[in-house]
N, C-alpha and C positions, 0 to 999 in steps of 0.2 A: 574386470567389472566387480563391483561389491556383490557379496552373497547375502548379506543381511544389513539392514539399515534401521536404526532406532529413530523414531519420529518424536521429536522433543516439542510436541504441541498437542492441541485438542481441537474438538469441534470439526467444522467443515474442511479446514486446511489439512488436518491430520488425516481425514478420510481421502482427501484429494491426493496427498502424497502416497498414501497406501495404494490407492488405485493405480498410480503410475509405476510403482514398484512391482506390483503384481503382474502388470503387462510386460514388465521387463525381466520376469522371472526371479525377483529379488524378494527374500523373505523380509517380513516387517516385525518390528517390535514396538508396541504401543506402550506409552507411559500414561499414568492417570492418577488423578486425585481421588479420595474416597468418594467425592461427590459425582465423579464420572465413572464409577464402576460399570454402569449400564449403557455408556456411550457407544455409538455405533463404531467408531474407530477402534475401540477396545474389543468389541465382538468380532470384528472381521480380521484383525491382525493375526499373524501366526503365533505370536507370543505377546503377553502383557505384563507389566510390572507396576504395582501400586507404589507411588514415590512419596506419599504424604496426605495430610488432611486437606480439606477444601481450600483454604486460602492460598492463592497463587504463590505468595512468598514462601510457603512451606511445602510447595509441590512443583509447579511448573516453572518457578524461579529458583528452585533448590538445586544448585549445580552439583554438590556432592551426591545427592540422591540420584540424579540423572546419570552422572558418570558411573555410579555404582550399578545402575540398571544396564548401562552399555557394557560394562565389564562382566557382569554375571551372565549376560545373554550372548556374548561374543559378537556384538555388532561391530562391523568394520567402519561404519560411517554414521554421522548424525545429521539428520535434516531438521533444521529449527523451524521451518514454516515461516509465519510472519508474526510480529509481536513478540511477547515474552522475551526470549534470549536471542532472537534472530539478529539483533544489531548490538550484541554485547561483546565487545572486543576481548574482554577478560575470558568469557566462556569459549570463544574461538581459540584463544591461547591454550586454555586448560584442555580442550579437546585435542589439540595437536600435540601437547605434552604427553598425552596418554597414547600417542600413536594411532589415534582414530581420526578419520577424515571428517572435517567439518564441511558440509555441503553449502558452500557459500564463498565469499571473497575472503582474502587474508585478513587477520586481526588488524594489520597496519591500515588497510583501506577502510575497514569498519571504523577504526578510531579516527582517521582523517575526516571522513564524511560525517561522522557524529558531532564534530566540532564545526558548527556552521561558519564560523569566521575563517578557520583554516581551509575548510572545503571551498568556500567562495574564492579564496586567494588561489588555491590549487587549480580550480577549473579555469579561472581567469588566465592564469599563466599557460594553461593548456589550450586556450583559444576559444573558450566559451563565453558568450556575452553575459554580463552580470548586471544587476540592478545598481544604479548609482547610490552610493552610501559611504559610510565610514569604512576605512581600510582595515579596521580591526574593532575591538570592543572600545566603547566610550567609557572612560573611567570617572568623568565628572560631568555635572550638569553644564558647566561652562563650555567643555569640549562638545557636548552634544548639541548645544545651541549653535555653536560655530559650524558643525557639519550640517545641521538642519537648515541653516541660513544659505549655506553654499548650494545645496541640492534643491532647495525650495519645498515649501509645505504644499500638501500634507506629507508627513513622514510616518513611517512605521518603526516602532521600537520592538526589537526582537530578541529573545533569549538565545544566546550563543549555543547553548546545549539544548535548545528546544525542539519541539515537535508537537503535532496535534493541536496547535493553536494556543498552547499554554505559554505565558510569558510573552504575548504579542499584543501591543497596544498601538492604536492610532492616535497621532497628535495632529488634528486639523490646522492648528495655527500655533504661533509661538507661546501663547498663553497656556496652551494645553500640554506643552512638552514636560514641564516638571512632574505633573501628576502622572503622565504616561510612563515616564522613567521610573518613578517610585512604585507604581503598580506592577510594571513589568518585571523589575528586579525583585519585588516580593514574590510574585508567582513563579519566576524562574528559580529562586532559592527553595521555595517549598516543593516544586515539582522535580527539580533536577539536582538540588544541592549546590547549585552554582548561579550566582546572581549576575554573571556577566552578560551584558546586552550590547547590541550594535544597532545602527540606524540605517534604514534604507528609504528611498523614495517610495511614497505610497502611490500605486496606480489606481485610478478611479474605477474603471470597468474592464479589467483584463480577463482573459481566458486562462484557465489553468491547463497547460498542455505538458504531457510527459512523454519522453522517448524511451522506449524499451530497448535495452542492449544485451548482448550476450558475448562473452569472451572466453576463449580457451587458453590453455597454458602453452600454446604453441604460437602465440602472437596474432591469432585471427580474431577479429571483432566484426560483428554485424549489428545493425539495428533492425528492429522488427516494427518499424513505423511508430506512430504516436497514438496516444489516447487523449481524449478531452475529459477532464475531470472537474469542469467548471461548476457543476451542480453541487453546491456545498451548503452545509449548515454549521455554524460556528467552527469554521476551518476544517470540518470533517467531510469527507466525500460521501455523497448519497447515491449518485448515478454517474456511470462512465460510459463513454462510447468510443468506438474506433471505426474509421478514421474520424478526425475532428471535422465538424461541418464548417469550421472557420478558416481551415488551411486549403491552399491549392497545391497542386502537385510540385510546383517549383519550390514553395516554402518547405513542404515536407521533405523533399530531397536535400535541400540546403541545410536545414537543421540536423537532419539525420546524419549527413556527412560531417558536420562540425562535431557532433557528439562522438561519432566513431573515431575520428582522429584524436579527440581529447582523451577518450577512454583508453585507446591504444598507447598514448603517451604516458598515461598514468600507470600502465602495466597491470590493469584490473583483470581480475578472474571471476567468472561466474556470471549470473544474471544481475542486472542493475538497472535502475530507472533514474534518469536525469530530468528533473521537474523544472518547468519554466512558467513564468507569467508571460502572456503574449498580448500585446495591445498595439494597435496602429501598425501592424506589419512587423513588429520588432519583438524579439525573445529575450527574456531576462532570466537568468538561472535563480532558482530558489534553493534546491537542495538535491542531493543524490541519495536514493534509498538503496541500501546495499543488501537487498533481500528480494524475495518474491513479493510481488504486490497483491493485494486483495483483488484487484481488478484484472489480473492477468488473463482470465478466460476471454476477454473481448479481443485481445491480441491473438490468442490461440484460434479464435473463431475466424478471423480474416487472414491468417497465414497458414492455418492447418498444422501448425507446430505445437508439440506438447512441451511447454516450458519446464515443467518439473522433470521430465525425461532429459531434457537438455541440461538442466542443472546437475542431475546425477551423472550424466555422461562426462561433462567437462571436469566435474570434481574428481572423477576416476582417472583423468589424464587424457581422455579421448579427444580427438580433434573435432571441430565442428564439421558436419557432413555437407555444408553448403557455404556458398559465397554469397555476397550482397546481391549479386545479379540473379541468384537463384530464388530469392525471397519475393514472393508475389503476393499483393494485397488484393483480396477478392471480397467484394460485398461489404456489408456494414453490420456492426454488433453493438448491442446496448447491454449493460448490466445494472440491475437494481439491487441494492443491498437491503435485504429483508431483516430488520431488526425486531426484537421482542421488546417493543416500546409503543406507548400510546402514540397514534399518528398525529395528534394535535399538540399535546403537552411534551411528548418525547420522554415521559417518565418510564423508567424500566418496567417490564411486565414479565417477571419470572413466573413459573408455574407449570402445570401439567398440560400437555397437548392432548386433548380428548379426540379430536378427529383431524386427520391430515390427508390431503390429496394434492400431489404435485402436478402441475401442468405438463403436458407432452406434446407430441406432434413434431412435425418438421421445423427445425431451427430453434427448438426450445431446450434448454439445458438447465438443470438445477444442481447446484453444488451446495449440498446441505447434509448435515449428519442427524437431523431430527426425524422423528416418526411418531405415530399415534401411540400414546402412552408414555412417551418420553417427558420427563420433567426438566424444564429449563432451569439450572441452578442460578441463584442470585449473585454468585461470586465473580463472574467473568464478564467479558465484553457482551453486549447485547445482540451482536450479529448472529443470526441463526441460519442464514442461507443467503444464496445469491441466485437470482433469476437472470440468466443470459439468453438473449434471443439474437438470431442472426437472419439476414436476408440479402437478397441481391442488391438492394439499395437501401437507403435510410427510410424511405416512405414504406416499403414492405416491412422493414424492421419495426417501425412504429405500429403498424397494424397488427403485427404478430405479437408485439408486447401487450397491446390492449387485450388481445384475446387470451394470452397466457396469464395475465393478471386476474382476469375474470374467472379462469379455471382454478386458480390457486386457492386452496382452502386450508386454513389453519385455525382450529377452533380450541378454546380453553385459555388462550392468552391473547393480549393485544398485539398486533403487528403494524408495521408501516406500509403495508400493502395499499390501503386507502390513500396514502400520500402520493403514490405514483399515479393512481387514477386522477388525482387532483392535478398533478404536473402535466399529464398528457392532455388535459382539457385546455391547457394554455397554448394559444396560437403562437406566442413568441418561442416557446420550447419547440413546438412542431416545426417551426421555420429555422430552428437552430440559432435563434437570436438571444443568447443568454450569456451571463458572465458570472464570475464568482460571487457576486453580491445578489444575483437575481432571485434565488430561492428564498433568501431571508427577507428581501423586499416583498415577495409574494406572500409569505407567511404573516408578515406585519399587517398586510392589508385585509386579513380575514378577521 
């Protein structure tokens, strides 16, 4: 087992990884920009290294500085968290070249799943159902029109190197396709430096269902159930829950088995999440995330497993300590992403937190690195914390969430806490009758 791990991230996920390491008896090294000198993960880590000024490109994305920090502190492994360099195949290669363990999958799998076209073909070959669409990128408007006509409108134009909703445009009818292609290509080029796009059938009211998997280096793969991430705004997840209120036990077991077989065939290592659109009883592959997900705590809540600990163990070469039959799903869990944003306009709200009180009690967990007196910097993602509640069933979970939201106090900045009060007031959400467009439709009505 590792004796010292460098955490190549910041905020709540850096603190989350630190806590897992501490419980495993592993020393931690925190890296930070000048803007994060007073951050909680820096204060609690065994060692810390400033790697550059506030802009992420000069600090948290600065590979030479991060590698230098790992070398001078003697770190044996690097945990990338999520975001930043967590899905950067070049970074994973460089870490390996320095004979340091990258706590994640191989660079080969990161590279494969980062190319949405290649990923779709790879998982289809491995037995995972995919959305009908082009077999690869479409290189001309003529080719795009032919594919769209074959699968039927509406269609979705997507960036091959995309993510986070960038380079993604809907064409409701044939007349809309040229503009959708033009816009998607321009966005893809600006965001990813690659204007390659492909086309898929656009589903009208699907759920977003993702299956959590973990694989060791000894050929063992298990799934840890699914999460429902259908509550989204601009293709960004807002709230997640596990298990999904849309699936029955048979569907859950079936898709889990399909994913496990495919991941085993791919020879994958570490934690990963296979994401699907689900509509009318059918699953369609979207992408595979080769990292720890923001929403991993809801899976932990219903399985009792520490996913960061599992990541570290399999990266060290250890075998999984359990088989699929040993994984038991108990109760229900919901996570709310608390952002430093205006709850109506969603404009960022950096600034100093003057008062802070986190909710507590049975089944209430807060993953956050903020505190009273802490200043939210304007340079990074607006996520400042996650409220995770769990209960014996979904109804108990919803009641606990209402109570916890009312206890949560963050003064000095605006947050999205009021948004969740609004969502909980909607009977459709309470009944579990929502889809990936539901939240945006709700917000348009206001």
